[in-house]
N, C-alpha and C positions, 0 to 999 in steps of 0.2 A: 734128587727126586725127579722122575720123569713124568711127563703129562701127555695126554693123547691129542692135545690141540693147543694152539697159541692162546685161545680164549681161556681155557681152563688154567693155563700157567699164569696168565695175567691176573685172573680172579683170585687164585691162591696167593699170589704175591701181595695183593691188596688186603686180603683177609688175614694173612698169617705173617707176612714179612715186613709190614710197615710201609708198603708202597703207598704213595699219595695218589688218589684217583685224579686222573688228568684227562680232560675232554679230548685233547689232541691225540693222546695215546689211544683213547677209546676208539676213535675213528680208524686209527692205524690197525688196531687189533681186529676190528670187524672186517677190514679189507683183507688182512692176512687169513682170518678164519674162512672167509668166502673162497679164497684161493685154495686153502687147505682142503676144504670140503669138496671142491670141484676136482682136485687132483685125486682124492681117494674115492670119488664116485666114478672115476674112469672117464671123465669128460675128454673129448678129443681136443677141443680148443679151450685153453685155460688162460685167463688174464693174469699176468704177473703183478707185482706191487713195487712201486718206487717210493720209498720213504725218504723225505728230505726235511731238513730243518737245522736249527742251531745246534751246537755241541751240547751234550749232556741231557738230551730230551728223551733218551731211552730207545733210540732207533736200533742200535746194535743189539741191545737186550731183547727187544721184540723179535728181531729177525732170527736171533739165535734160538729163541723158544720155538719159533715156527720151524726152523730147520731140525731141531732136536725131536720134534713131534712127528716128522714126516715118516711115512711107511712106504715111500717110493724112492727109487735111486736119486740121490742128491749130493751135491758138492757145495761146501761152504768155504770161501776163500776171501782173503783181503784182495781188493781189486788189483793192487800192483803185483801181487803174486800171480794172479790170473794173467795179466798182461805179459809178465815175464815168460810164462809158459806159452802164450800165444806167439810171441816173437820167436822163441826157440822152435816150436813146432812148425811155424810157417817157413822157417829156414830149412827145416828137414824136408818139407813138402815142395821145395823149389823144383820146378820142372813140370809139376802137375798143372793142367790147364786152368783150374780154379782152386788154388790151395785153401782159400778161406771157406769155400763150400765143403771141401774135403774135411777140413778141421771141424766145421759145424756138424757134419755127419758123424764124425768120431765122437763128439760130445753127446749128440743125441742118442747114439748107441750105448753110451756109458751112463748117462744121467737123464732124468726127466726134469730136474730142477737145478738151477745154479743160483746160489745165494752169494751176493757180493757185498762186502763191507767197504765203505768209503769210496764210492765211485767218484773219481775226480780226474779230469783230463787237462794236462798242461803241456803235452808233448805233441808236436806235429805228426810224428810217426804213429803214435797211438791214435791220434784223431783220424788219420787217413784210414788206418786199419778198421777202426770201430765204425767208420762211416758205412762200411759194407758188412762187417762181422755181425752187428746186431740184426741186420736184415736177414741174413742167411740163418742165424741161430733160431730166430722166430719162425722162419720158413720151415725149418727142420723139426719144429715142435718143442724146442727147449723153452721152459718157463723160467723167467728171471725174476728174482726178488732181490732188491738192493737197497742200500742206504747211501745217502749223500748229504752234504751240507748245502747243496745248491739244487734248485729246481732244474728240470731237464733243459729248458730254454736258456739257462744261464751257464751251462757247461761250456768250457772252452770259449768263454764270451768274447775275449779280445785276442783270441789265438790267430796265428798266421794261417792264411788259407782256410778260414773257418767254414767256408762253403762246402769243403770236403767232409766236414763232420755233420752237416745239417741232416743228411739221411739217417744218421744214428739217432738224432733227436726225434725225428719223425717216427722212426720205428719204435722208440721207447714210448712215445705218446700214444701210438696206435695199439701197442700190445701190453702195456702196463698201466695199472691204476696209479695215478700220481697222488700221493697223500702228504700234506704238510703236517709234520710233527713239530709244531712250533709253540708248545706250551710256554707259560711264563717262567717256569723254574728250571734251573740246571740241576737235575736229580743227582748228579755226581757229587754235589756239594752238601747233600743232606748229612746230618751228623752220623758219626759212627766211631767205633773204637779207633783211636789214632795210632799210627805206626810210623814214626818219623823216618822218611827216606830222602830227605833233602836238607842240606846244611849250607850255611853261608860261611865260607872260609874266613878265619881270623888271622890277620898278618902275624907272623912270628910263632904261631901255634902249630902243633902237630896236626895232621889231617884227621878229621873225625872218622874217616873211613877206615883208618887203621884198626880201631876197636871193632868196627862193624865186620871187617874181613876176618878178624880173629874169631869173633863169635860165630860167624856163618861157616867157618871152616874147621871148627873144633874137631880134633881127631883125624883131620885130613892132612896129608903131606902137601906142601906148597912150594912154589919156586918163583923166581923172578925173571926167568928167561922168556923169550918170545913163544907164542903159541900159534898154531896153525888155525886159520879161519878160512874155510873154503880152500882156495888155491893160493892164499896170501898168508903172510906172516904178520902177526900183531904184536907190537912191543907192549908189555904189560908191567905194571908195578908189582903185582903178585897174582898168581893163579893157583887155585886148588882144584880138587877133583870136580867140584860142582859150582865153583864161584870164580869169577875173574874180575880183576881190578885193573883199569887202565886209565890213561889220561885223555882228555878231550882231543888234544892235538894228535895223539897217536891213533885215535879211532875215527874222528870226524873230519880231520884235515888231511887224511890220507885217502887214496883212491879206492875205498871200499864201496860196495854197492848193496842194494837191498838184499840180494841173495846171500851176501856175507853176513848180514844181520840175522837172516834166517838161520844160517849155520851156527852163529854165535848162540842164539836161543835154543838151538838143538843140543848144544854142548854143555850149557851152563844153566842152573836153576836160579841164579842171581847174578846181576851185573853191577859193578861199582864203577862210577865215572867221576873222576876228580879234575880239578883245574878247568872247570867250565867257565869261560869268560862271559862278559856282557855280550849277548849275541846281536844286539840292535845295530843297525847301520843306516845312515842317511841315504835316502833314495837319490841316485845320481841321474843326471840328464840322460835321457834315452838317445839312442843312435837312430838315424834315418836309414832304413834299408831300401835299396832301389834294385829293380831288375836291370840287367845289363842293357836291355833295349831302351832304357830311359837316358842312357848316356850320363852326362854331367848335369843335365837339367833337372830341376826339382819338379816332377810331374805329380800333381795331386793324386791322380788315379793309381800311380805306381808306387807311391811312398807309403811306408808304414813305420811308425816309431816302435822300436824294440827296447825293452828294459836293459839297462846297463848292469849286468850281473857281474859278480866277482868271485874269486876263490873263497872269500868269506861267506858268500851266499851258498856256495857248494857245501861248506861245512855245516851251515844251519840246515840245509836240506837233508844231509846225512843224519843230523841230530833228530830231526823230525821223523825220519824213517826208522831210526833206532827206537824212539819212544813208541811209535806205532806198532812195531814188531813186538816189543816187550809187553805193551798193553794187550795186544791181540792174543799173545801166548801166555799171559798171566805170569810173566817173568819179572819179579821185582827189580826195579832200577833204582839204585842208591846213588844220589848225586851230591857232590860238593862243588858249589859255584861261588863266583866272586860277588854276585848280587842276589837279592831275594828273588824267589820264583816269579813274582808278579812283574819284576823289572828285567827279566831275562831277555825279552824281545818286545820292545815298545814302538819301534819305528823301522821301516824297511819294506822291501817288495814282498816279503813273506809274511806280512802281518796277518793276512787272512788265514792261511793254513796253520799259523802258529797258535791261533785261538783254540783249535782242537787240541794241539799239543799241550797247551797250558792246562786245559780242562782235564786232560788225561793225567798229567803230572799231579794235579790236585787230588784226583781220585786215588792215585798210587800212595798217597799219604794215609790212607785208611787201611786198617787191618784186614777188612773184608776183601781188599783187592786181590790178594794172593790166595784167597780161600774159595773164590767163585770159579 
C-alpha cells in the first residue's frame, strides 16, 4: 500500500498494523511531514531531517515511508553504498579543479532529495571528503534526510584529524532538523510470527542448515563448486539458483568488501552462513601514533592513541556489513553459530556498531522480515 505522505503512513500503521504510538516517533513524523510539504510546495530552501537514536526505534521505517511518498526526484541508499559511489566518482573526476563541487552538481541535476540510512563515519578518508561534500551538496540545493545511531556532534568523535570533519557537522546542523528518536522500546522486538533463522551448532550433529538449504532449493539444481561474487571467487558448501550456503571463514575472513555483499544479495534471495564462531575479542592496548616531526620523544600535542585492531576485527566488520546488506535488501540470512545470538559479540572495539547488528538479527527471526 502506498501513501501520499509520511504522516498518513504512520497513522495507518497505528490504526491498522498494530504499531504502538510513540512520542519520539511522533516528533520525527512531524519533522518529515514538514519537509515533505515544503518539497511539494516547491519551496526553494528546504530543511532536511536528521533522525538519530538507539537501534529499533523506527528511524529507517519512517525514512522509508517518507521516501516512498515523495513525488520529486529522490534517491534512497545505505550510507556506505553512497560513500562507495562518491569515492569511485571522485576518482573519475580527478583533474577537475573542484571534483566535489562537480559531483554535488551532478547529484543536484539528478535528485532533489537524498535519503541516507545509517550515517556513520569511522574512516579518515570519508571524514575528509564529507567535511566539504555536505557543504557543497547543500549549496547546490540537495535536501538530505538521514538516519543515524549518533547525534551529529558525536559523529567521528574520536577520529584522527577530526577537525577536518567538523565542517560537515556544522553543515548538517545548519541545513537539517536534528530529531532524537529515542523512545523507550525497541520496536523490532515486538511479537510476531516466528521464523527461525538462527541455530546454535551441536557438537557431533549434522548442520541444521542442510535441511534449510534443501527446503529453500526444492526443484533447483545445486552444486558445491565456487561461485563468482563480483570479481572474486567464493568457496561455498552448496549453491542453488537462488540460495547460497557458505562458511564464515570463507566469506568473512577473506578480502571481500561491501560491494561484494551487494553483489551477493543481487544474486541470491537467501544466504546461509555456517560455522560462525564467538566473535567477541578482548580490547588490546592501543598504539601511540606520532608525527615524524616528534622524533622519538613523546609529545602530548602530537600523540594519539589508536585502537589495536586485528584480522579478527576485520572479519567481524565484514559480518556486520553482510547483516546490514541483507537487512536493507530483505534477504533472509540463515545462521548456524557456536554460541547463542546474545553471546555472539559481548566484548571488543566493535561493541557499539554490533548493537545494531544484534537488533537486526533479532528482527530477522520474525516471519514479517522477508515480507516487508
